[in-house]
C-alpha positions in Angstrom: -76.3 18.7 -75.6 -74.9 20.8 -78.2 -71.4 21.1 -79.4 -71.3 24.9 -77.8 -72.3 23.3 -74.5 -69.6 20.5 -75.1 -66.9 23.0 -75.6 -67.6 25.4 -73.0 -68.1 22.1 -70.4 -64.2 21.1 -71.8 -63.3 25.2 -71.1 -64.7 24.8 -67.3 -63.1 21.2 -66.9 -59.7 22.1 -68.2 -59.9 25.3 -66.2 -60.7 23.6 -62.6 -57.8 21.2 -63.5 -56.0 24.3 -64.3 -56.6 25.8 -61.2 -56.8 23.3 -58.7 -53.9 23.1 -56.4 -50.5 21.5 -57.0 -51.5 19.1 -53.8 -54.5 17.7 -55.5 -52.0 16.2 -57.6 -49.1 14.9 -55.7 -51.1 13.3 -53.2 -50.8 15.0 -50.4 -54.8 16.1 -50.6 -57.4 15.3 -47.5 -58.5 12.8 -50.2 -55.9 11.0 -51.8 -53.5 9.0 -49.6 -53.2 5.9 -51.9 -49.9 4.9 -54.0 -51.4 4.8 -57.1 -52.4 8.6 -56.3 -49.1 9.5 -56.0 -47.6 8.0 -59.0 -50.2 9.2 -61.5 -49.8 12.8 -60.3 -48.7 15.1 -62.3 -45.0 17.2 -62.5 -45.5 20.1 -63.1 -43.8 23.4 -64.0 -45.6 25.7 -62.0 -44.1 27.2 -58.3 -44.5 24.7 -55.7 -45.7 25.3 -52.0 -42.9 25.5 -49.6 -41.9 21.8 -48.7 -40.4 21.3 -45.3 -36.7 21.2 -45.4 -36.0 18.9 -42.0 -37.9 16.7 -43.8 -36.1 16.8 -47.2 -32.8 17.2 -46.4 -31.3 14.3 -44.1 -30.3 14.9 -41.2 -26.2 15.5 -40.2 -25.2 13.9 -36.9 -21.9 15.2 -34.8 -19.3 13.5 -35.3 -19.2 11.1 -32.2 -15.2 10.5 -30.8 -13.9 7.3 -31.9 -14.1 4.9 -29.2 -11.1 4.4 -26.8 -10.4 0.6 -27.3 -7.9 0.5 -24.7 -9.3 -0.8 -21.1 -8.2 1.0 -18.3 -6.7 -1.6 -15.6 -8.6 -1.6 -12.4 -6.2 -1.0 -9.3 -4.4 -4.5 -7.9 -5.9 -4.9 -4.7 -4.5 -7.0 -2.1 -5.2 -10.4 -1.6 -7.8 -11.5 0.8 -6.3 -12.8 4.1 -7.5 -16.3 5.3 -10.1 -16.3 7.8 -9.2 -17.0 11.4 -10.2 -20.5 12.1 -12.9 -20.5 15.1 -12.8 -21.3 18.7 -14.1 -24.6 17.8 -11.2 -25.6 15.8 -9.3 -24.8 18.2 -11.1 -26.4 21.4 -9.9 -29.9 20.8 -5.9 -28.7 20.5 -4.2 -29.0 23.8 -0.5 -27.2 23.8 1.9 -28.8 26.9 5.3 -27.6 27.4 7.0 -24.6 28.7 6.6 -21.1 27.4 9.0 -21.6 23.9 8.8 -17.5 23.2 9.5 -14.5 25.3 7.3 -11.2 25.5 9.0 -9.8 23.1 8.2 -12.7 20.2 4.7 -13.0 21.4 4.0 -9.3 20.8 5.3 -9.4 17.4 3.3 -12.2 16.7 -0.2 -10.2 18.1 0.8 -6.8 16.5 1.8 -8.9 12.7 -2.2 -10.1 13.2 -3.2 -7.1 14.3 -1.9 -5.0 11.3 -2.7 -7.6 8.8 -6.4 -6.9 9.5 -7.6 -10.6 10.6 -8.3 -9.4 13.7 -9.5 -6.7 16.2 -7.9 -5.8 19.6 -11.2 -6.4 21.6 -11.7 -10.1 19.2 -8.1 -10.9 20.3 -8.6 -10.4 23.6 -11.6 -12.4 23.4 -10.2 -15.1 21.9 -8.0 -15.2 24.9 -10.3 -14.6 27.8 -8.2 -11.4 28.6 -9.6 -8.1 29.2 -8.5 -5.6 26.1 -7.0 -3.5 29.2 -5.0 -6.6 29.9 -4.3 -6.8 26.2 -3.1 -3.1 25.5 -1.2 -3.3 28.8 1.1 -6.0 27.7 1.8 -4.5 24.1 3.1 -1.2 25.9 6.0 -3.2 27.2 9.5 -4.0 25.8 11.8 -6.5 26.5 12.2 -9.8 26.5 11.1 -10.3 30.1 8.6 -7.6 30.3 5.5 -8.4 30.9 5.4 -12.0 31.8 2.5 -11.1 34.8 0.1 -10.8 32.4 -2.5 -12.9 31.5 -2.4 -12.0 28.1 1.3 -13.3 27.4 0.6 -16.9 28.3 -3.0 -16.8 26.5 -1.6 -15.4 23.7 1.2 -18.0 23.8 -0.9 -20.5 23.7 -3.6 -19.5 21.2 -0.8 -19.0 18.3 0.3 -22.4 19.1 -2.2 -23.7 18.3 -3.0 -22.0 15.0 0.5 -23.2 13.8 -0.8 -26.8 14.8 -3.7 -26.6 12.6 -1.2 -24.6 9.5 -2.6 -21.5 9.9 0.1 -18.8 8.9 -0.1 -15.4 10.1 -0.2 -12.6 6.7 2.7 -10.5 6.6 1.2 -6.4 7.1 0.3 -5.5 3.3 2.8 -2.9 1.9 1.5 0.6 1.6 0.9 1.1 -2.7 3.4 2.3 -4.8 3.1 5.5 -6.1 2.9 6.1 -9.9 5.7 6.6 -12.0 5.1 9.7 -14.3 6.7 10.0 -17.6 7.4 14.3 -17.4 10.4 15.1 -15.6 8.9 17.5 -13.8 6.4 14.5 -11.9 9.8 12.4 -11.5 11.3 14.9 -9.6 8.1 15.3 -7.5 8.1 11.8 -7.0 11.2 11.8 -5.7 11.7 14.2 -3.9 7.6 13.1 -2.1 9.7 9.3 -1.6 12.6 10.7 -0.4 10.6 12.8 2.5 8.1 10.2 2.7 11.1 7.0 3.2 10.3 5.2 0.5 13.4 6.4 -1.5 16.6 7.4 0.0 20.0 9.1 -0.8 20.8 6.4 -3.4 17.7 6.2 -5.1 16.6 2.9 -4.0 13.2 2.5 -3.4 12.6 0.0 0.4 9.1 0.7 0.6 8.1 -2.9 -0.3 10.7 -4.6 2.1 8.9 -5.6 5.2 10.8 -6.5 8.4 9.1 -8.5 10.8 8.5 -6.1 14.0 8.9 -2.9 12.0 5.0 -1.6 13.0 6.6 -1.6 16.7 9.8 -0.8 16.5 10.8 -4.1 17.9 13.2 -5.6 14.6 16.1 -7.8 15.9 19.5 -6.5 15.8 21.9 -8.8 14.3 24.7 -6.1 14.1 26.7 -4.4 16.6 27.0 -0.5 17.2 30.6 -0.6 15.9 29.7 -2.1 12.8 26.4 -0.4 11.9 29.2 3.0 12.8 31.3 1.3 9.6 28.4 0.9 7.4 27.1 4.5 7.8 30.7 6.0 7.5 30.6 3.7 4.1 27.3 4.9 3.4 27.9 8.4 3.8 30.6 8.5 1.0 28.5 7.8 -1.9 27.8 10.6 -4.4 24.7 12.7 -3.8 24.4 11.6 0.0 23.8 13.7 2.6 23.5 13.5 6.5 20.3 15.6 6.8 19.3 13.1 4.1 20.2 9.9 5.8 18.8 11.5 8.8 15.5 11.0 7.4 16.0 8.0 5.8 16.6 6.4 9.1 14.0 8.4 11.0 11.7 7.2 8.0 12.2 3.4 9.8 10.0 3.9 12.9 6.8 3.2 13.1 5.9 2.8 16.5 3.9 5.0 19.7 7.8 6.1 20.8 9.2 7.1 17.2 11.0 10.1 18.0 9.9 13.6 16.5 13.0 13.6 14.2 16.8 12.2 14.2 19.1 15.2 13.8 22.9 15.4 12.4 24.0 16.0 15.7 22.4 12.6 16.7 24.4 11.5 14.1 27.9 12.5 14.4 27.8 11.9 18.0 26.9 8.0 17.2 29.7 8.1 15.2 32.0 9.5 17.5 31.8 6.8 19.4 33.6 3.4 20.3 32.5 0.5 21.9 30.3 -2.8 20.3 27.5 -1.6 22.6 28.3 2.2 22.8 24.6 4.0 21.7 22.9 0.7 21.2 20.2 2.6 23.6 20.3 5.5 20.7 17.9 6.0 17.5 20.1 6.5 15.1 21.8 2.7 15.8 17.9 1.2 15.5 17.2 3.3 13.0 20.2 2.7 10.6 20.1 -1.2 11.1 16.8 -1.3 9.6 17.7 0.9 6.7 20.7 -1.3 5.6 19.3 -4.5 6.6 16.2 -3.1 4.1 19.1 -2.1 1.5 20.6 -5.4 2.1 17.3 -7.0 0.7 16.7 -4.9 -1.9 19.7 -5.3 -4.2 20.3 -9.2 -2.8 23.1 -9.4 -1.0 24.1 -12.3 1.4 24.5 -12.2 5.0 28.0 -11.3 5.7 30.3 -13.6 8.2 29.7 -11.3 11.1 25.5 -10.9 10.4 26.0 -14.9 10.5 28.0 -15.0 13.9 25.3 -12.4 15.4 22.3 -14.6 14.9 24.2 -17.5 16.6 25.5 -15.2 19.1 22.0 -13.3 20.0 19.2 -15.3 18.7 16.8 -12.8 19.9 18.7 -9.8 18.5 21.4 -7.5 20.3 20.7 -6.0 23.8 19.6 -2.4 23.1 19.1 -1.5 26.3 22.6 -1.7 27.7 25.3 0.7 26.4 27.8 -0.4 27.9 27.8 1.4 30.6 26.2 -0.5 33.2 28.1 -1.7 36.2 28.6 -5.3 37.2 30.1 -7.0 40.6 32.9 -9.1 40.4 35.4 -11.4 43.0 38.4 -9.3 43.7 41.1 -9.5 40.5 38.5 -10.2 38.2 36.9 -7.7 35.8 34.4 -8.1 33.1 35.4 -8.0 29.1 33.5 -7.0 26.8 34.1 -8.9 23.2 33.6 -7.3 19.9 30.5 -9.2 19.4 29.3 -7.6 22.4 29.1 -9.7 24.7 30.3 -9.2 28.8 32.3 -12.1 30.4 34.2 -11.8 34.0 37.0 -12.9 33.6 
């Protein structure tokens, strides 16, 4: 091979090298896939082919919000009541002796068990061995001796005595959940108005919704005040700043929960009750019962002790003050005798 031919070949090889695509040097060609070719590929100053910007530019991800480390507390759930003992557990227990509780007391226990959700009326009738109709009829009666003819009375008394014998205590009715407080002034005012309308609050701004009295679900709370004593409490309460008769009527109306709950309690009813005189005068009025329950809950909420009058009333009226006699009943007396009423509402013939 001549020198000239060698030069031509060198020139051709150089030209081929110059005209070769840059991808052959950068290892992007079909036959250049090894890391060694990539490291030995020359870097020229010529124009480069378009590159993938997405591959060469690091991906930018949108900023994520900072995680909220404050865990939301789960709503408090009331404890599950202890299940009732089975019939097999109560079968061997024998209750002897006369009935020691009147009809109203037994009815309160039945309603308390039903309201606590530990048993349904149908299931209770089955446990007592009576019909649902008989049990419902007994529950509709009112009065210490009303309902003695129902078989549900004796059967229920014996059933609850057996529960006591095995150490089972009927749980109280679950209190209604309190409304959540809001920091804003508008929310606070709205909550206050709502509480007053539903009976959870009152004119004095005291929340008594978490106070439970036995028998309130059927409006059978035993009353241990006379009508005169209740009137004295009403007069003192209405003298407090911000307390109105209209709101007080709504407060005492909210204490009724039974099937005979009055539609409303008007200020005219309150005025009429306040104008009466006598330990029994107004005993049948819904104002008397509602006001007593309201003041009793208020006393418990404020942790005030019972008065001497209240303690005496519990001794004199262990089953509660008689709300069926408003002092207008007639009494048969012998010649020279007449009925007298003391300040506790007791009637004696002298």
